[in-house]
matplotlib code that plots the C-alpha trace (Angstrom):
import matplotlib.pyplot as plt

x = [26.3, 28.2, 27.4, 23.7, 23.5, 23.4, 26.0, 24.4, 24.1, 21.1, 19.6, 19.2, 15.4, 15.6, 17.8, 15.4, 12.6, 14.6, 15.1, 11.4, 10.7, 13.1, 11.1, 7.9, 9.5, 10.7, 7.1, 5.8, 7.9, 7.8, 5.1, 7.5, 4.7, 3.6, 7.2, 7.6, 4.4, 5.6, 9.0, 7.5, 5.3, 8.1, 10.6, 8.3, 7.5, 11.1, 12.6, 9.8, 9.2, 5.9, 6.0, 7.9, 8.0, 9.6, 10.2, 11.1, 13.1, 11.1, 12.5, 13.4, 10.9, 10.8, 7.4, 5.9, 5.2, 4.6, 3.8, 2.8, 2.0, 1.9, 2.9, 0.1, -2.3, 0.5, 0.9, 1.6, 3.2, 5.7, 8.8, 11.5, 14.7, 16.9, 15.0, 14.5, 16.7, 15.5, 16.9, 20.1, 20.4, 19.8, 22.4, 25.1, 24.1, 24.7, 22.5, 21.6, 20.6, 18.4, 18.0, 15.9, 14.2, 13.8, 17.6, 18.7, 19.2, 19.0, 15.3, 12.1, 10.7, 7.3, 6.9, 8.2, 5.6, 2.8, 3.7, 4.3, 7.9, 10.7, 13.5, 14.3, 16.8, 17.0, 18.9, 19.4, 17.8, 20.0, 19.0, 22.0, 24.5, 21.8, 20.2, 16.5, 14.9, 15.1, 13.7, 12.9, 11.6, 10.3, 9.2, 7.4, 9.9, 13.5, 16.5, 14.7, 16.8, 20.0, 22.9, 21.0, 18.1, 20.4, 21.9, 18.4, 17.3, 20.4, 19.4, 15.8, 17.1, 19.2, 16.0, 14.2, 17.2, 17.1, 13.4, 14.2, 16.8, 14.3, 11.4, 13.4, 16.8, 17.9, 15.0, 14.1, 10.7, 9.9, 11.1, 8.6, 5.8, 6.5, 6.6, 3.3, 1.1, -0.6, 1.2, -2.0, -4.2, -1.6, -3.9, -2.4, -1.8, -2.8, 0.3, -0.2, -4.0, -3.3, -0.6, -3.2, -5.8, -3.6, -2.7, -6.4, -7.2, -4.5, -5.7, -9.3, -8.5, -6.8, -9.3, -12.4, -13.4, -15.4, -14.4, -15.7, -14.3, -15.6, -14.7, -15.6, -15.7, -15.8, -18.5, -18.4, -14.7, -14.5, -17.2, -15.3, -12.0, -13.7, -15.6, -13.2, -9.8, -7.5, -6.6, -10.3, -10.3, -7.3, -9.0, -12.1, -10.1, -8.3, -11.6, -13.2, -10.3, -10.6, -14.4, -13.8, -11.2, -13.6, -16.5, -14.7, -12.9, -9.2, -9.1, -10.2, -7.8, -8.9, -6.8, -6.6, -6.2, -5.7, -7.6, -11.1, -10.9, -10.7, -10.9, -11.7, -11.0, -13.5, -11.4, -14.0, -17.7, -17.6, -21.4, -23.9, -25.4, -22.1, -21.1, -24.5, -24.2, -20.7, -21.7, -24.7, -22.4, -20.1, -23.0, -24.1, -20.6, -20.1, -23.3, -21.9, -20.5, -16.8, -16.0, -13.0, -12.1, -15.7, -17.1, -19.3, -18.2, -20.6, -19.2, -20.8, -19.8, -20.7, -20.0, -19.8, -19.4, -18.2, -18.0, -15.6, -16.3, -19.9, -18.8, -15.4, -12.3, -9.6, -8.7, -9.6, -13.1, -13.8, -12.6, -14.6, -17.8, -17.4, -16.5, -19.7, -21.8, -20.2, -20.8, -24.5, -24.8, -23.1, -25.7, -28.5, -27.1, -26.8, -30.4, -31.7, -29.9, -31.3, -34.8, -34.5, -33.3, -36.2]
y = [-2.1, 1.1, 1.0, 0.5, 3.5, 7.0, 9.2, 12.4, 14.2, 15.0, 18.3, 21.1, 20.8, 17.1, 17.8, 20.5, 18.0, 15.6, 18.3, 19.0, 15.3, 15.1, 17.8, 15.8, 12.7, 14.7, 15.9, 12.3, 11.4, 7.8, 6.7, 4.3, 2.7, 6.2, 7.1, 3.9, 4.6, 8.2, 7.0, 4.6, 7.4, 9.9, 7.5, 6.6, 10.3, 11.6, 8.8, 8.7, 5.0, 3.2, 1.7, 1.6, -0.7, -0.8, -4.5, -5.7, -8.8, -11.1, -14.6, -16.1, -13.8, -10.3, -8.6, -5.6, -3.3, -0.1, 0.0, 2.6, 2.6, -0.7, -2.5, -0.9, -3.8, -6.2, -4.7, -7.6, -9.8, -12.2, -13.4, -15.9, -14.1, -16.7, -16.4, -12.7, -9.7, -8.0, -10.9, -10.7, -7.0, -7.8, -10.5, -8.4, -5.0, -3.1, -1.5, -3.7, -2.7, -4.8, -3.5, -6.5, -9.0, -11.6, -11.8, -11.5, -14.9, -13.2, -12.3, -14.1, -13.9, -15.2, -12.4, -9.8, -10.8, -10.8, -7.3, -6.2, -5.0, -5.4, -3.2, -2.0, -0.6, -2.0, -0.3, -1.7, -0.2, -0.4, -0.3, -0.1, -2.5, -4.8, -4.6, -5.0, -4.4, -2.7, 0.3, -0.6, 1.3, -0.4, 0.0, -2.3, -1.2, -2.4, -0.2, 2.7, 3.8, 5.9, 6.6, 9.7, 7.5, 5.2, 8.2, 9.5, 6.2, 6.0, 9.4, 8.2, 5.0, 7.1, 9.0, 5.8, 4.6, 7.9, 7.3, 3.8, 5.1, 7.7, 5.2, 2.5, 1.9, -1.7, -4.1, -5.7, -6.7, -3.1, -2.1, -4.6, -3.2, 0.4, -0.6, -2.5, -0.5, 2.8, 5.4, 7.0, 4.0, 1.1, -0.9, -2.8, -0.4, -0.7, -2.8, -5.4, -5.5, -6.4, -8.9, -10.6, -10.4, -12.2, -14.8, -15.3, -15.7, -18.3, -20.2, -20.0, -21.4, -24.4, -25.1, -24.0, -22.0, -18.8, -15.5, -11.9, -8.5, -5.2, -1.7, 1.0, 4.7, 6.9, 9.4, 13.0, 13.3, 16.5, 18.1, 17.3, 18.7, 21.8, 22.5, 21.4, 21.1, 18.3, 17.3, 16.4, 14.6, 12.5, 11.7, 10.6, 8.4, 6.7, 6.1, 4.8, 2.4, 1.1, 0.5, -1.1, -3.5, -4.3, -5.1, -7.8, -11.0, -11.7, -13.8, -10.9, -8.4, -4.8, -2.2, 1.5, 2.0, 5.7, 8.9, 7.9, 4.5, 1.2, -2.5, -5.8, -9.3, -11.8, -14.9, -17.3, -17.6, -15.9, -15.7, -12.9, -13.8, -13.6, -10.4, -8.7, -9.7, -8.2, -5.0, -4.6, -4.9, -2.3, 0.2, -0.3, 0.5, 3.5, 5.3, 6.3, 9.8, 10.6, 13.3, 15.5, 18.5, 19.0, 18.5, 15.6, 14.1, 12.0, 9.0, 7.3, 4.8, 3.4, -0.3, -2.4, -6.2, -8.7, -12.5, -15.0, -16.8, -15.4, -11.9, -12.6, -14.7, -12.0, -9.2, -6.5, -8.0, -8.3, -4.8, -3.4, -5.1, -4.0, -0.5, -0.2, -1.6, 0.9, 3.9, 2.8, 2.9, 6.3, 7.6, 6.3, 8.0, 11.3, 11.0, 10.3, 13.3, 15.6, 14.2, 14.7, 18.3, 19.0]
z = [-19.1, -19.7, -23.4, -22.5, -20.1, -21.7, -20.1, -18.8, -15.5, -13.4, -14.2, -11.7, -12.0, -11.0, -8.1, -6.9, -7.1, -5.0, -2.4, -2.3, -2.0, 0.9, 2.7, 2.2, 3.7, 6.8, 7.2, 7.2, 10.2, 11.2, 8.7, 6.8, 4.8, 3.6, 2.8, 0.7, -1.2, -1.9, -3.0, -5.5, -7.0, -7.2, -8.6, -11.4, -12.1, -12.0, -14.1, -16.6, -15.9, -16.3, -12.9, -9.6, -6.5, -3.1, -2.2, 1.2, 1.8, 4.1, 4.7, 1.4, -0.5, -1.9, -1.3, -3.1, -0.1, -2.3, -6.0, -8.6, -12.3, -14.1, -10.9, -8.7, -9.0, -7.9, -4.5, -2.1, -4.8, -3.5, -5.4, -4.5, -3.6, -5.3, -8.6, -9.0, -9.9, -6.7, -4.7, -6.6, -5.7, -2.0, -2.0, -3.7, -2.1, -5.3, -8.0, -11.0, -14.5, -16.8, -20.3, -21.4, -19.0, -21.7, -22.2, -18.5, -16.7, -13.3, -13.6, -12.8, -16.4, -15.5, -12.9, -15.3, -17.9, -15.3, -14.2, -17.9, -17.6, -20.0, -18.6, -15.1, -12.7, -9.1, -6.2, -2.7, 0.4, 3.5, 7.1, 9.4, 7.7, 6.2, 2.7, 3.7, 0.3, -3.1, -5.0, -8.6, -11.6, -14.7, -18.3, -20.8, -23.4, -23.9, -23.0, -21.5, -18.6, -18.4, -16.0, -14.8, -13.8, -11.9, -10.0, -9.2, -7.9, -5.6, -4.2, -3.6, -1.9, 0.4, 1.4, 2.3, 4.3, 6.3, 6.9, 8.1, 10.5, 11.7, 12.2, 14.0, 15.4, 15.4, 15.5, 12.1, 13.6, 14.3, 10.9, 9.3, 11.5, 10.5, 6.9, 7.0, 9.5, 9.4, 11.7, 13.1, 13.8, 14.0, 11.7, 8.7, 5.8, 2.2, 1.3, 4.0, 3.2, -0.4, 0.7, 2.9, 0.2, -2.3, 0.2, 1.1, -2.6, -3.0, 0.1, -1.0, -4.5, -2.9, -0.1, -2.0, 1.1, 0.6, 2.2, 2.3, 1.5, 2.9, 1.8, 4.3, 4.0, 7.2, 6.4, 7.7, 8.3, 6.1, 8.2, 11.4, 10.0, 8.8, 12.0, 14.7, 13.0, 11.9, 15.4, 16.0, 12.6, 13.6, 17.0, 15.1, 12.7, 15.7, 17.5, 14.3, 13.8, 17.4, 17.0, 13.6, 15.1, 18.0, 15.7, 13.8, 14.8, 15.5, 12.3, 10.2, 8.6, 9.4, 7.6, 7.0, 3.2, 3.4, 4.5, 5.5, 3.6, 5.4, 4.3, 6.0, 4.9, 6.5, 6.6, 8.0, 7.3, 3.9, 3.4, 3.3, 6.7, 8.5, 6.7, 7.5, 11.2, 11.5, 9.6, 11.9, 14.9, 13.4, 12.9, 16.5, 17.7, 15.4, 16.3, 19.7, 19.5, 20.3, 22.8, 21.9, 24.0, 25.1, 21.6, 20.5, 17.2, 15.3, 13.4, 10.5, 7.8, 4.4, 3.8, 0.7, 0.6, -1.9, -1.4, -3.0, -5.3, -5.8, -6.8, -8.4, -8.5, -8.5, -6.1, -8.6, -9.2, -5.5, -4.7, -7.6, -6.4, -2.8, -3.9, -6.0, -3.1, -0.7, -3.0, -3.4, 0.4, 0.5, -2.0, 0.1, 3.2, 1.4, 0.0, 3.5, 4.9, 2.2, 2.9, 6.6, 6.0, 3.7]

ax = plt.figure().add_subplot(projection="3d")
ax.plot(x, y, z, "-o")
ax.set_aspect("equal")
plt.show()
């Protein structure tokens, strides 16, 4: 390994970027899911990698809980611990370097080919005395990474460990919740949403049962922030999330994907009639204004729907279809607003 790694130290510019990144993490507080997503993005950028992931050890599997670059579309991917380099890293609790996945017997070669990686560095993430996951950077080329990249990743992994310690104290169940739920609304976050979507697709392919996917934008949030401030905007998001959760069923996955974007997986009754009924219920709930410090905040939403298997057989196909449908509704709402103003 020593021959493979280029011997060089971290530059002062890189160290300065790590310090800036540390400040960003502190500002995020207990939003562990957000921290992991930020770490993946920054790790890719600072090492010059083509992708990066944060994987959590859950049972006998490793799960992609944050992903960027070439791994972004694989968010929610599950690998067997005993068949992957990430699992090897967790078991041994030490960084591992892979210059060529095709020549390394420790890796899951099929998963590497699916993601499109050829070389990687994996470092452990420790919570208290346990290794609970890994941070990994990757490239589709052989022998890309250096000793400086390894040092940088170890620094980044320490930042996540500090965020873990700040988010929770001792309960692994609470750690999992912080990693997979949105800090403001307590809804499942983007990582858990994609995990559920991949699982739902796998189940649907086996059972031949249809299901639905909704992409939902909260309209008018910018106007609320600009007029009443971000505290009012946060209050509107929290109330929107409550009404969203109430409008759907316990079996459905309702998630905040980020900002004013939400997603819903309709696990049962994946047909247009059921989806239309649930969306109609949502619109009825959302129309009621929110009172915030004496001000009446008006909520609105644009919703797009895709049905499996009618609109696609993959997660990307379903998301693309529902996104396009949602944007079409958003354009209709804007046109109606312009017409009313005229």
